[in-house]
N, C-alpha and C positions, 0 to 999 in steps of 0.2 A: 787563865790569865791572857794567853795569846789569842784565844778566840774572842775575848772581850775587846782587845785592841783592834782586831780585824773588823769586828762589828762597828766600832766607832769610825774607822777609816772608811769602811764600806758605806756607812750612812751618809758620809760627806759627799759621795758621788751618786746618790740616788737621783733618778730622773726628776727634774723640777728644781733641784737645788742650784747647781751651777748653770743648768740650761736656762732657767727662768731669768737668772741674773747675769746674763752674758749677751754680747752683741750677736746678731744674726743678720743675714741679708734682708729679711723682711722688716726687722726693727730699724735698720739703717735706712731703708727705703721710706719709712714712715717719718723720719726726722725732717724737720723743716727749719730753715734759717729764720731766726726771730723767735723761736719757741723759748719759753721760760725754762729754767732748770727743772721746775716741778713737772712741766709738760714732758720734757725729755726723759725724766726718770720714770714717768708712767709708761712711756714707749719702751724704754730699756728694761723695765721690770724691777729695778732697784736703784739706789742712789749712786752707785759707783764709788770710786776712790778718788778723793781730791788729790791732785798732784802738786798744785801750786800751794804757796803758803796759806792762802785764804780761798774759800769757796766762792761760787758764783753769787751767793746772796750778799756777800760783803766785800767784794773786790771789783775793781774796774775790769780786770782780765783774770780768768781762771781756767784751769784745765782739769777735767774729770775723766777718769779712765775706767773702762770696762774690759773684761776678758773677751776674747773672740774677735772676729766671727768664725774663722776656720777651725781654731783650736783654743780651748779655754786655757791651755798651758803655754802655747807657743806663739800666740798672736794677741794683739790688744787693739782697742779702739779708744782714741782720745778725742773728746769733744771740747772744743774751745768756746768759752762764753765771754762775751764782752758786754759790760753793763747788765749782767744777769740774763742776757739773751744768747741763744745758740748762734754762733758765728760760723763755725765749720767743724768738720771732723776728719780724722785720718785713721786708717787701719794700717797696722804694720806688724812685722814679725818681732817678737821680743828679742832684744839684743841688737836690733838693726841700728845702723848709724845714720 
């Protein structure tokens, strides 16, 4: 039973899972102002988590968050979209004010 639980937890951290779907310096360097949300998700490797009430496809302003770049646990990247287009992004430590 305990080994099964460890296998499930271990599978969550396999290379490619969190790594593919998190921010990195190379991915951030490829982002361009004016990109659509779809273009940004292709660069980032996954859709990210919508932070605002509505997403970029149906809101004037939306924020989408990805883990990383320095640590998938302790840092995050938030991309701001205005009218469905990438406006800016910020990376910060989780819990930062």
